[in-house]
C-alpha positions, 0 to 999 in steps of 0.5 A: 362191855366197858366204854373203853372196849366199845370205843376201840371196837367202833374205831376199828370197824369204822376204819374198815368201813371207811377204807374197805366198805365194811357194813352191817349186817356183818358175816362172821366166818367161823371155823372149828377152832373158834367154836371149840375155844368158845365151848371151853370158855363157855362163850355163847357165840350167838349172843356175845358176838353181836353185842361185841360188834355193837350190832343187833345181829350177825350172819354166821357162815363157814366153808364145807371144808371147815365142817369136814375138817372138824368132823374128821378130828374126832369126838374131841371136837364133837361139840364144836362140830355141832355148834359150827353146823348149827350156826353156819351150816345154813350159809355155806360159802362156795368153794371148789373143793367138794370132791377133794376137801382142803384144810380149813386154812387153805380153803378159807384163804382161797375164799377170801381171795376169790370172793368179791364180797369179802369186804363184808366178812369178819374171820373168827378163828383161833388157828395161828396159821389161819390168823397169819394168812388172814393178816396178809389179805388187806381189808379182812377183820379178824376176831379171836378169843382172848380168855373168855372175851372176843377180841377184834384185832387191830388192822394188820400192817398189810392192810395199813400199807394197802390203804397208804398206797391207795392214797398215794396213787392217782385213780383211773378217773383222775388220770382220764380227767388230767389227759382231757385237760391237757388236750383241751388247755395244754400241759400245765408245764407250758403255762407261763405265769407272769411274775408279779413285780415287786412293789416299792416302798409306800412313799407315805410311810417314809414321811416323818411324823408331824409333831402335834402342837399342844392345844391350849384350852381357852378359858371361858370368863364367866360374866358376873351376875348383877344383882339389883339391891332394893334400898329401904326409904325412910318415912318423912311423915311427923309422928302424932303429938299427944 
């Protein structure tokens, strides 16, 4: 996978990890439409999905209603049904539609809304209706197949607005702390802060700057060096006569 795609996947997963507690090992919820598209595009779900999500392994899961729906669609989805059962049948998400199975779209939607641990679920589907419903559930990542490449969708508008709304609201703990502070110290509105007096002008800054008198350098007179001269003395002795 290219570096640009890796950065994009890492950024989206970090977003869901930060705001919704998404953590590995991820649970990838499969349906029949995704398995059928992967079969047609010759995509190995077991190998390519973990590589795409930058993790060593994932846990595949599905719902009993999704398996029942895939089986009812006939021999055209026989291969998809085998893949779905082989990957996800060992980990079925509980639903209350055993006697009267619902369409996979409604069943998966009810599981995501009722399941407290849905923050660790990533939905993989090609069904446009299911994808649209998943986008309206904050905090659920969505994977679909684009050509023959798995693609992690950007956080939906519902997810982003949910995060923004949560940042603006004060949590219950913060409200309790504020109430305790008001009982103990009084409300913040009743506290009167003394206004600081405006400071006057610094009088030293108003004084005129004194002109500096130029200092004339004192010339140092060098003393002349006295040299002692030695005078030659003429000899007074007479020369010897022949």
